[in-house]
C-alpha positions as a Markdown table, in Angstrom:
| # | Residue | x | y | z |
|---|---|---|---|---|
| 1 | Unk | 148.8 | 167.1 | 89.3 |
| 2 | Unk | 148.8 | 166.8 | 93.0 |
| 3 | Unk | 146.9 | 164.0 | 94.7 |
| 4 | Unk | 145.9 | 164.3 | 98.3 |
| 5 | Unk | 145.7 | 161.8 | 101.2 |
| 6 | Unk | 144.5 | 162.4 | 104.7 |
| 7 | Unk | 146.8 | 161.3 | 107.4 |
| 8 | Unk | 146.4 | 161.1 | 111.2 |
| 9 | Unk | 148.8 | 162.4 | 113.8 |
| 10 | Unk | 149.7 | 158.8 | 114.9 |
| 11 | Unk | 151.1 | 158.0 | 111.5 |
| 12 | Unk | 153.3 | 161.2 | 111.4 |
| 13 | Unk | 154.4 | 160.6 | 115.0 |
| 14 | Unk | 155.9 | 157.2 | 113.8 |
| 15 | Unk | 158.2 | 159.2 | 111.6 |
| 16 | Unk | 159.7 | 161.1 | 114.5 |
| 17 | Unk | 159.4 | 158.7 | 117.4 |
| 18 | Unk | 161.2 | 155.4 | 117.4 |
| 19 | Unk | 158.4 | 152.8 | 117.4 |
| 20 | Unk | 158.3 | 149.2 | 116.1 |
| 21 | Unk | 156.5 | 150.1 | 112.9 |
| 22 | Unk | 158.3 | 153.4 | 112.3 |
| 23 | Unk | 160.3 | 151.8 | 109.4 |
| 24 | Unk | 157.0 | 150.9 | 107.7 |
| 25 | Unk | 155.7 | 154.4 | 108.2 |
| 26 | Unk | 158.9 | 155.9 | 106.7 |
| 27 | Unk | 158.6 | 153.6 | 103.6 |
| 28 | Unk | 154.9 | 154.5 | 103.1 |
| 29 | Unk | 155.7 | 158.2 | 103.4 |
| 30 | Unk | 158.6 | 157.9 | 100.9 |
| 31 | Unk | 156.2 | 156.1 | 98.5 |
| 32 | Unk | 153.7 | 158.9 | 98.7 |
| 33 | Unk | 156.4 | 161.5 | 98.1 |
| 34 | Unk | 157.7 | 159.6 | 95.0 |
| 35 | Unk | 154.1 | 159.4 | 93.7 |
| 36 | Unk | 153.3 | 163.1 | 94.2 |
| 37 | Unk | 150.9 | 162.5 | 97.1 |
| 38 | Unk | 150.4 | 165.4 | 99.5 |
| 39 | Unk | 149.2 | 164.9 | 103.1 |
| 40 | Unk | 146.3 | 166.8 | 104.6 |
| 41 | Unk | 144.8 | 166.7 | 108.1 |
| 42 | Unk | 142.1 | 168.6 | 110.1 |
| 43 | Unk | 143.2 | 171.6 | 112.1 |
| 44 | Unk | 143.4 | 169.6 | 115.3 |
| 45 | Unk | 146.5 | 167.7 | 113.9 |
| 46 | Unk | 149.3 | 169.9 | 115.5 |
| 47 | Unk | 147.5 | 169.8 | 118.8 |
| 48 | Unk | 147.4 | 166.0 | 118.8 |
| 49 | Unk | 151.1 | 165.9 | 117.8 |
| 50 | Unk | 152.0 | 168.2 | 120.6 |
| 51 | Unk | 149.9 | 166.3 | 123.2 |
| 52 | Unk | 151.4 | 162.9 | 122.3 |
| 53 | Unk | 155.0 | 164.2 | 122.4 |
| 54 | Unk | 154.3 | 165.8 | 125.8 |
| 55 | Unk | 152.9 | 162.5 | 127.1 |
| 56 | Unk | 156.1 | 160.7 | 125.9 |
| 57 | Unk | 158.2 | 163.2 | 127.7 |
| 58 | Unk | 156.1 | 162.9 | 130.9 |
| 59 | Unk | 156.4 | 159.2 | 130.8 |
| 60 | Unk | 160.2 | 159.4 | 130.3 |
| 61 | Unk | 160.0 | 157.7 | 126.9 |
| 62 | Unk | 161.9 | 160.6 | 125.4 |
| 63 | Unk | 163.8 | 163.5 | 126.8 |
| 64 | Unk | 162.5 | 167.0 | 126.7 |
| 65 | Unk | 165.1 | 168.1 | 124.1 |
| 66 | Unk | 164.3 | 165.1 | 121.9 |
| 67 | Unk | 160.6 | 165.9 | 122.2 |
| 68 | Unk | 161.1 | 169.5 | 121.1 |
| 69 | Unk | 163.1 | 168.3 | 118.1 |
| 70 | Unk | 160.5 | 165.7 | 117.3 |
| 71 | Unk | 157.7 | 168.3 | 117.4 |
| 72 | Unk | 159.6 | 170.6 | 115.0 |
| 73 | Unk | 160.2 | 167.6 | 112.7 |
| 74 | Unk | 156.6 | 166.4 | 112.8 |
| 75 | Unk | 155.3 | 169.9 | 112.0 |
| 76 | Unk | 157.7 | 170.3 | 109.1 |
| 77 | Unk | 156.4 | 167.3 | 107.1 |
| 78 | Unk | 154.2 | 169.7 | 105.1 |
| 79 | Unk | 150.8 | 168.3 | 106.2 |
| 80 | Unk | 148.3 | 170.8 | 104.9 |
| 81 | Unk | 145.7 | 171.7 | 107.5 |
| 82 | Unk | 142.1 | 172.0 | 106.4 |
| 83 | Unk | 138.7 | 172.5 | 107.8 |
| 84 | Unk | 135.2 | 173.1 | 106.5 |
| 85 | Unk | 131.9 | 174.3 | 107.9 |
| 86 | Unk | 130.2 | 171.5 | 109.6 |
| 87 | Unk | 133.3 | 169.4 | 110.3 |
| 88 | Unk | 132.5 | 169.1 | 114.0 |
| 89 | Unk | 129.0 | 168.1 | 113.5 |
| 90 | Unk | 130.0 | 165.5 | 111.0 |
| 91 | Unk | 132.8 | 164.2 | 113.3 |
| 92 | Unk | 130.2 | 163.8 | 116.1 |
| 93 | Unk | 127.8 | 162.0 | 113.8 |
| 94 | Unk | 130.6 | 159.6 | 112.7 |
| 95 | Unk | 131.6 | 159.0 | 116.3 |
| 96 | Unk | 128.0 | 158.1 | 117.2 |
| 97 | Unk | 127.6 | 156.0 | 114.1 |
| 98 | Unk | 130.6 | 153.9 | 115.0 |
| 99 | Unk | 130.2 | 154.1 | 118.8 |
| 100 | Unk | 133.6 | 155.7 | 119.2 |
| 101 | Unk | 134.7 | 156.9 | 122.7 |
| 102 | Unk | 135.6 | 160.5 | 121.5 |
| 103 | Unk | 135.3 | 162.4 | 118.2 |
| 104 | Unk | 139.0 | 163.4 | 117.6 |
| 105 | Unk | 139.7 | 160.6 | 115.1 |
| 106 | Unk | 136.4 | 161.3 | 113.4 |
| 107 | Unk | 137.5 | 164.7 | 112.4 |
| 108 | Unk | 140.0 | 163.0 | 110.1 |
| 109 | Unk | 137.3 | 160.8 | 108.8 |
| 110 | Unk | 135.0 | 163.8 | 108.2 |
| 111 | Unk | 137.8 | 165.6 | 106.3 |
| 112 | Unk | 138.7 | 162.6 | 104.1 |
| 113 | Unk | 135.0 | 161.9 | 103.4 |
| 114 | Unk | 134.3 | 165.6 | 102.5 |
| 115 | Unk | 137.3 | 165.9 | 100.2 |
| 116 | Unk | 137.0 | 162.4 | 98.7 |
| 117 | Unk | 140.5 | 161.2 | 99.5 |
| 118 | Unk | 141.8 | 158.1 | 101.2 |
| 119 | Unk | 142.6 | 158.3 | 104.9 |
| 120 | Unk | 145.6 | 156.6 | 106.4 |
| 121 | Unk | 145.9 | 155.9 | 110.2 |
| 122 | Unk | 148.3 | 154.2 | 112.5 |
| 123 | Unk | 145.4 | 153.3 | 114.8 |
| 124 | Unk | 144.4 | 149.7 | 114.3 |
| 125 | Unk | 141.3 | 150.0 | 116.6 |
| 126 | Unk | 140.0 | 152.9 | 114.6 |
| 127 | Unk | 140.6 | 151.0 | 111.3 |
| 128 | Unk | 138.8 | 147.9 | 112.7 |
| 129 | Unk | 135.9 | 149.9 | 113.9 |
| 130 | Unk | 135.2 | 151.7 | 110.6 |
| 131 | Unk | 136.8 | 150.0 | 107.6 |
| 132 | Unk | 134.0 | 147.6 | 106.8 |
| 133 | Unk | 131.7 | 150.6 | 106.1 |
| 134 | Unk | 134.4 | 153.1 | 105.0 |
| 135 | Unk | 136.7 | 151.3 | 102.5 |
| 136 | Unk | 138.7 | 154.4 | 101.9 |
| 137 | Unk | 140.2 | 154.1 | 105.4 |
| 138 | Unk | 143.6 | 152.4 | 105.5 |
| 139 | Unk | 145.8 | 151.2 | 108.3 |
| 140 | Unk | 149.5 | 151.3 | 108.3 |
| 141 | Unk | 149.6 | 147.6 | 109.2 |
| 142 | Unk | 147.9 | 146.7 | 106.0 |
| 143 | Unk | 150.6 | 148.4 | 103.8 |
């Protein structure tokens, strides 16, 4: 039986960009694979992946060719994209509830909430803002 988890773009990006906590993200991802866990994300996931990689290229943190390769790798991790009627409205409500500056991250929260799965993020600020009231939100740094 497949178990699902919701993952954010930041966590997957750590698998393809060399960042200080990339080894931790790789170990977490391997543990999910070994335990039959399948990743899911809202439909904005590939747009966020693309935007962050473009920003890294523009800031000369990675070359354009590396960025293109990283994009292909990130999109090949098998993250299943999901949405549901009302996801945007729920994301806005969550962003208002937690006084968040935008509603992008809250789409992940809305999906995890709707499907009843744990959500994993690489964003410590998001985790700190919501974890006390949403115990199914986990941060890479806590693993």
